C-alpha positions in Angstrom: 89.8 -83.9 288.2 88.5 -83.2 285.1 89.2 -85.7 282.3 91.4 -84.5 279.8 89.7 -83.5 276.1 91.4 -84.3 272.8 91.0 -80.5 272.4 92.4 -79.4 275.6 95.8 -81.1 274.7 95.6 -79.2 271.2 95.4 -76.1 272.9 98.1 -76.7 275.4 100.8 -78.0 272.5 99.8 -75.0 270.2 99.6 -72.3 273.4 102.7 -70.0 273.7 102.2 -70.3 277.7 102.8 -74.1 277.0 106.4 -73.2 276.6 106.6 -72.6 280.4 104.6 -75.3 281.7 107.4 -77.3 280.0 110.3 -75.8 281.2 108.5 -76.5 284.5 108.4 -79.6 283.9 112.3 -79.7 283.6 112.5 -79.6 287.0 110.1 -82.3 288.2 111.9 -84.4 286.0 115.1 -83.8 288.0 112.8 -84.5 291.3 113.0 -87.9 290.9 113.2 -88.7 294.9 111.7 -91.1 297.3 112.2 -90.5 301.2 112.8 -93.0 304.3 114.3 -91.4 307.3 117.7 -90.5 305.7 117.5 -94.0 304.1 121.0 -95.6 304.4 122.7 -97.8 301.6 122.1 -97.6 297.3 118.9 -96.3 295.8 117.2 -96.2 292.4 114.5 -94.1 291.6 112.5 -94.4 288.3 110.3 -92.2 287.0 107.9 -91.8 283.9 107.0 -88.2 282.4 103.7 -87.8 280.3 102.0 -84.4 278.8 98.7 -85.0 278.2 99.2 -89.0 278.7 101.5 -88.9 275.7 104.5 -89.7 277.0 108.0 -87.8 277.1 111.1 -89.6 279.1 111.6 -92.5 280.9 114.2 -91.3 283.8 116.2 -93.1 286.1 118.1 -91.5 289.2 120.8 -93.8 290.9 122.2 -92.8 294.7 125.5 -94.3 296.1 128.2 -92.4 298.8 127.4 -88.8 298.0 127.3 -89.2 294.2 124.3 -88.9 291.8 123.6 -90.7 288.0 120.7 -88.9 286.3 119.2 -91.2 283.1 116.8 -89.3 280.9 115.8 -91.3 278.2 113.7 -89.5 276.0 111.4 -90.9 273.0 113.8 -90.6 270.5 115.5 -93.4 272.1 118.6 -91.2 273.0 119.8 -91.1 276.6 121.1 -87.6 278.7 123.7 -89.0 281.3 124.2 -86.0 284.3 126.7 -87.4 287.5 126.6 -85.1 290.4 130.1 -86.0 291.9 129.3 -84.0 295.1 132.6 -84.8 296.8 134.4 -83.8 294.3 132.4 -81.0 293.5 131.7 -81.3 290.1 129.1 -82.0 287.2 130.2 -84.9 284.2 127.7 -85.1 281.0 128.3 -88.1 279.5 127.4 -88.4 275.4 127.9 -92.0 275.3 126.9 -91.9 271.5 130.0 -89.8 270.8 132.1 -91.1 273.5 132.6 -87.8 275.2 132.4 -86.0 278.5 131.8 -82.7 279.9 132.9 -81.2 283.1 132.1 -78.6 285.0 132.5 -77.1 288.7 129.5 -77.7 290.9 129.2 -74.2 292.9 130.8 -71.8 290.3 128.8 -68.9 288.8 126.0 -69.5 286.8 125.7 -68.1 283.2 122.5 -67.6 282.8 122.3 -65.2 285.8 123.8 -62.7 283.8 121.6 -62.8 281.0 119.1 -62.3 282.9 119.8 -58.5 282.7 117.4 -57.4 279.8 118.1 -54.1 277.6 116.0 -52.8 280.6 117.3 -53.6 283.8 115.3 -51.3 286.1 112.2 -53.9 284.8 111.6 -56.6 287.1 109.4 -59.7 287.0 108.0 -60.8 290.5 107.2 -65.2 290.0 104.7 -65.8 293.3 105.3 -69.0 294.7 102.5 -70.0 296.4 101.8 -73.6 297.6 100.2 -75.1 300.8 100.0 -78.2 302.8 96.4 -80.1 302.8 97.5 -82.0 305.8 96.8 -84.7 303.6 99.5 -87.7 304.4 99.6 -91.0 301.7 102.2 -94.0 301.6 104.1 -94.6 298.6 106.5 -97.6 298.1 106.4 -97.2 302.4 107.2 -93.7 303.0 104.7 -91.3 303.9 104.5 -88.2 301.7 102.8 -84.8 302.0 99.9 -83.4 299.7 100.8 -80.0 298.5 99.2 -78.0 296.2 99.5 -74.3 294.7 100.3 -72.2 291.9 103.3 -70.5 290.4 102.5 -67.3 288.3 104.6 -64.3 287.1 103.9 -60.7 287.5 105.5 -57.3 285.8 104.8 -55.0 283.1 107.6 -56.8 281.0 105.8 -59.9 280.8 102.9 -60.1 277.8 99.5 -60.5 278.9 99.7 -64.0 278.0 102.4 -65.0 280.6 100.2 -63.6 283.2 98.5 -66.5 284.3 98.9 -69.1 286.2 100.2 -72.5 286.5 98.9 -74.6 289.1 100.4 -77.8 290.8 98.8 -80.8 292.8 101.9 -83.0 294.3 102.5 -85.5 297.0 106.1 -84.5 298.3 108.8 -85.8 300.6 112.2 -84.7 302.3 115.2 -85.6 300.5 116.7 -89.3 301.2 120.2 -88.6 301.7 122.2 -85.3 301.6 124.2 -84.3 298.5 124.6 -81.7 296.1 121.9 -83.1 293.7 119.3 -81.2 295.6 118.1 -78.0 295.0 116.3 -74.8 297.0 112.8 -74.7 294.9 112.8 -71.0 295.2 116.0 -71.0 293.2 115.5 -73.6 290.4 112.6 -70.8 289.8 114.7 -68.0 289.6 115.1 -68.4 285.3 113.8 -65.7 283.3 110.6 -67.2 282.1 109.6 -67.0 278.1 107.5 -63.7 277.3 108.9 -61.7 280.3 111.9 -59.6 280.2 113.7 -58.4 283.2 115.7 -59.7 286.5 113.1 -62.6 288.3 112.5 -62.1 292.4 110.8 -65.3 293.3 108.3 -64.1 296.3 107.2 -66.8 298.3 103.6 -66.6 299.9 103.1 -69.9 301.3 106.0 -73.3 301.9 109.4 -72.0 300.5 110.3 -75.6 299.7 108.1 -78.1 300.2 110.6 -80.9 299.7 110.9 -83.2 296.1 107.9 -84.9 294.7 107.0 -88.5 293.7 103.8 -87.3 292.2 103.4 -83.9 290.7 100.8 -83.0 288.4 101.1 -78.9 286.9 98.5 -77.8 284.6 97.4 -74.1 282.6 94.1 -74.6 284.3 92.5 -75.3 287.5 90.7 -77.9 286.2 93.8 -79.8 284.9 92.3 -81.0 282.0 95.7 -80.3 280.3 98.3 -82.1 282.4 102.3 -82.7 282.9 103.0 -85.9 284.8 105.8 -86.8 286.6 105.6 -89.7 288.7 108.0 -92.0 290.5 107.4 -95.9 289.3 109.7 -97.8 291.7 112.2 -97.5 294.4 114.6 -100.2 295.0 117.6 -100.5 297.7 119.8 -103.0 295.7 123.8 -102.9 295.2 124.6 -99.9 292.1 127.9 -100.1 290.4 130.6 -97.7 291.2 131.7 -97.5 287.7 128.4 -96.0 286.7 129.4 -92.9 288.8 132.6 -92.3 286.7 133.6 -91.6 283.0 133.9 -94.3 280.8 137.3 -95.8 279.6 138.3 -94.0 276.2 136.1 -91.3 276.4 137.3 -87.8 275.3 137.0 -84.8 277.5 135.5 -81.8 275.6 135.2 -77.9 276.6 131.5 -77.0 275.0 128.2 -78.7 274.5 128.7 -78.1 271.2 131.3 -80.7 271.3 130.1 -82.9 273.4 127.4 -83.7 271.1 129.2 -83.9 268.0 126.8 -81.9 266.3 129.1 -80.4 264.0 130.9 -83.5 262.8 127.7 -85.1 262.0 127.0 -82.3 259.8 130.1 -82.0 257.8 130.1 -86.2 257.3 126.7 -85.7 256.1 127.5 -83.1 252.9 130.7 -85.2 252.8 128.9 -87.5 251.7 126.6 -85.8 249.6 129.2 -84.6 247.6 131.0 -87.8 247.1 127.7 -89.2 245.8 127.7 -86.3 243.4 130.9 -86.8 241.9 130.0 -90.7 241.5 127.4 -90.1 240.0 129.2 -87.8 237.3 131.9 -85.5 236.8 130.0 -82.7 235.7 127.9 -80.7 237.7 124.4 -81.3 236.8 121.7 -78.0 237.4 119.9 -77.9 241.0 117.5 -80.3 240.6 114.2 -79.5 240.2 112.6 -80.9 243.9 115.3 -78.1 245.4 113.8 -75.0 243.4 110.6 -76.2 244.5 111.5 -76.1 248.4 112.5 -72.2 247.2 109.2 -70.7 249.2 111.2 -71.8 252.4 114.4 -69.7 251.9 114.9 -66.6 254.4 114.6 -66.2 258.0 111.3 -66.4 259.9 110.7 -65.5 263.3 109.1 -68.3 265.8 105.3 -66.1 266.0 104.3 -62.7 265.8 104.4 -62.0 269.1 108.4 -63.1 269.8 111.4 -60.5 268.8 113.1 -60.6 265.9 115.9 -62.7 267.4 114.3 -65.6 268.1 114.1 -66.6 264.4 115.5 -70.1 262.1 116.2 -69.8 258.6 116.5 -71.7 255.4 119.7 -71.2 253.1 120.6 -72.6 250.0 124.2 -73.6 250.1 126.8 -75.7 247.6 126.0 -73.6 244.6 122.2 -74.4 245.3 122.0 -77.8 245.7 121.0 -78.2 249.3 119.0 -76.4 251.5 120.0 -75.9 255.0 117.6 -75.1 257.8 119.3 -73.7 261.3 117.5 -73.6 264.3 119.4 -71.5 267.3 118.4 -69.6 270.5 121.7 -68.4 271.3 120.2 -65.0 270.8 116.9 -65.4 271.9 116.1 -63.5 274.9 112.5 -64.6 275.3 114.0 -68.5 276.3 115.6 -68.9 279.6 119.1 -69.3 279.3 119.3 -72.7 280.3 117.2 -73.5 276.8 119.3 -70.9 274.7 122.1 -73.7 274.1 119.7 -75.8 271.8 120.4 -75.9 267.9 118.6 -78.1 265.1 119.7 -77.9 261.7 118.6 -80.0 258.7 119.7 -80.9 255.3 117.3 -81.0 252.4 119.2 -82.8 249.3 118.6 -85.0 246.5 120.6 -87.9 246.5 121.9 -89.0 243.0 121.5 -92.7 243.7 117.6 -92.8 243.7 117.2 -89.2 242.2 114.5 -88.4 245.3 114.9 -85.3 247.6 115.9 -86.0 251.1 116.5 -84.3 254.8 118.8 -85.1 257.5 118.3 -83.7 260.6 120.5 -83.1 263.5 120.0 -81.3 266.8 122.2 -80.5 269.9 121.0 -83.2 271.8 122.5 -85.9 269.8 119.4 -87.0 267.4 119.6 -87.5 264.7 116.2 -88.5 262.0 116.3 -88.8 258.0 113.4 -87.8 255.9 111.8 -88.6 252.5 111.1 -84.9 251.1 108.1 -84.6 248.8 106.1 -81.0 247.2 102.7 -82.1 247.7 101.5 -78.8 246.3 102.5 -75.4 245.2 104.6 -74.0 248.0 103.6 -77.1 250.4 106.0 -79.6 251.4 106.1 -83.1 253.4 109.1 -84.4 255.5 108.2 -88.0 256.6 110.7 -90.2 258.6 110.9 -94.2 258.8 110.5 -95.7 262.1 113.0 -94.6 264.5 114.6 -96.6 267.6 111.7 -95.9 269.9 109.1 -97.1 267.1 107.6 -93.9 266.1 107.7 -92.1 263.1 107.7 -88.3 262.4 106.4 -85.8 260.0 106.7 -82.4 259.2 104.3 -80.0 257.2 105.7 -76.8 255.8 103.3 -74.2 253.3 103.6 -70.7 252.7 100.1 -68.9 253.7 99.6 -65.3 253.8 100.5 -65.1 257.8 103.6 -66.5 256.6 105.3 -70.2 257.4 102.8 -72.7 258.5 104.7 -75.2 260.3 103.3 -78.8 261.8 105.1 -81.4 263.3 103.2 -84.6 264.5 104.4 -88.2 265.9 102.4 -91.3 265.4 100.8 -93.3 268.5 101.2 -96.6 269.2 98.8 -97.1 267.0 100.5 -95.6 263.8 98.2 -93.0 263.6 99.8 -89.4 263.7 98.9 -86.6 266.6 99.5 -83.0 266.4 102.6 -82.5 268.3 103.1 -78.8 267.6 101.9 -76.4 265.3 102.9 -72.4 264.6 102.7 -69.9 262.5 105.9 -67.8 261.4 106.4 -64.4 260.1 108.9 -63.3 257.9 111.8 -61.6 259.7 111.7 -58.7 257.4 108.0 -58.2 257.3 107.8 -58.7 261.5 106.0 -55.1 262.7 108.7 -54.7 265.3 
């Protein structure tokens, strides 16, 4: 396998095709299985996911009596918990930070299927799954795994040219360790609408249709595997698991939507309320909007993610509270270019000046329960830098916005263990009204 270079990974982070690659990573993150001739008893699998050698998540899958608990620990320090109660035919999502839970019936119609019908229903995307067994076998934790290699590619006139390439796979697969509702068919998992394409998705299998579940899975946008997403099971244990882990903790409140589950709206209201109280304490008479907020006016308006995405794939900066704050809204709900499973993601940031120190700050929250605080500085005309403190994962984050001839240039950086920043995401966004669609 070719050695990765920093330039290769920079291409991966900035390539629109990387969006498809990251989505495939989501499937691998759920495949945290090992196999031992249908092993009996409680099982625990731990795995680790990296992109270009950068850690993305640590995952734990616990299995007991036909029930599955999947914990996904991401870099921000947050944990997502999914409980699959196969005997009860239900899936339970738990948010420990907000003490809430959401129940969904397993086997119910998937909402995203309806959303696959675009404005041109005759359009069709053919996703070709071409996997083959090399014949090699390898021992993983005492279990024999099959070496499977191949590609996944999209074809269709509705797909942008940038999205007609191949995603290369190199993995070691096994059969499911136990029966249960957690496992799913690979063709079915791949039937979502991909970024860059429109129309119904038809999965065509030209090799192995359902290879099993990977203990080690490498995927790359290039055949040399210079840009790699790596999912690897790091340990397998057979010790007893507490049955309480497969139940909703006492005192948690049941909710009906993902918005309620994450508690994002409540956090936003609390933040604005705190700002209002601080302003009131600073003086009974409202003061003019701070200069720093005025200097951020270049951000105001609605921006399209990049020139190749439709206008509905946008985010905005809007002044509120008589111009005292600036609010960023990031909502994928109407973006048909994004798979339906990702459209529930929302992000919001409040830019404000704290009367206590007279400095600009930003509070960022998202629908996954993440919260970050930033110091804001305007370093030049039409350029702003947001820099966070050290988060629970020991990292700092930095956003840089600058107005350029092509639109709004955005950079998102995260610190390495050594402390220096590395580029995680970069994009150029044209104004919505100026986009030539």
